[in-house]
N, C-alpha and C positions, 0 to 999 in steps of 0.2 A: 847476509844474511840468510838463516837455515830455512829447509825447502818449509818446516812448519810453520815459519813466521811469515814466509815470502804467503803463503796460502790465506793465511788469516788475516795480513793486512792487506792485502790485494783484493779489488773489486772490478767486479764486472758488471759494465753499463747495464747489462740487461742479462735476463734469465730467461730458462723455459721451466714449465712445471705445468703438471695436468690437474685439471680441475675437473671432480668429478659431477658430472653435468646429470641432473635428475630424469629419470624417464618412468612415468606414472607407469605401477606396477611392473615394475623390471629393476635391474639393478643400474645403476648411473654409468654412462658411458664418459670413460675419462677422454677430455679433450686434451690435448697441448695446446697452452699460450706461452708467446712471448713478452715478457712483465717487464717495465722500466723499472734498475734497483737503483735503492735510494739507501744511504746513509741517516741518520738519525735527524740531523739539520733540513737534508734535502727530505726526508719525509714529512717532517713539521711542515715545512712550509707548500709542500705540495697539498698537504692534507687543510690547511688556511684557506688555500688558494681553490679547492675543488670540493671540501664536503657537503657543498648546498647542491652540487650538481645531482643530477637524475639518469636512473638508465644509462643509454648507450652513451649519453654526454660522460657521465663519469667512469665506463668503461674504459672510454677512451680515452684518459689522462695516463691511466699506470698499464695500457697492454699497447704492444704495436703489430699484432700480429696471432696468428693460428694456425692448426695443423690443416681445418676444415679447406675441403675443394671451394670454398664460397669466397668470393672476395671481401677479406676484412675492412668493413667498413661500418656506416651510423647505422644505412638500413640493414643490412645482413644483422651484425648484432642485436641491432630492436628485433629483430624475428627473432631469435631466438632466445633473450626475455620473454618476450610474449609468449614464445609456444613452451619453452620450460620453465616455468613461473619461480622454481629454486634456482634459476642460472646465476643469478645473479649474485644471492649468498654467496654461491657455491665460488663463483673466479673470485671476487674479495675475498672471501674467507683463505684460498690458497695463495693469492698474493700478500695477505697479510701474515699468513705463517712460513711462507716461503722466505719471503722477505726481511722478517722479523728475525728468525730463526737461524737464518746465514749471518748475522748481524752478533747473535751469540756463540757463533762457530758452530751447529748443529748443523 
C-alpha cells in the first residue's frame, strides 16, 4: 500500500483540535479538545443514540479531554458552557468540521 493510501485509509480512534471558545468583548480563546473519531456508520449510530442529549451530557459523548488544567468532567464542562454561552456551538462545530473533513481527506 502506498504511503498516500495508508494515510487515507488509516483511522485514528481520537484526534485533537482547537475549538474557539468565545469571550465577550474579546477574541475567542482556542482550547484544544480530544475528540472521538468516527467513520460515517459510527457517526450515524452515535447521532441516533445521543442527539437528544444536552449540555455537558452531549459534549461528553464525543470528547475525552481538554488542554485546560481544570478536570475534564461533567461539572467543569457545565461551568464552561454556563460562563461562555457560545462554547457549546464552538465545540460541536469543531468536532463536526474536523471529523467530517477527515472523512473527505481534507
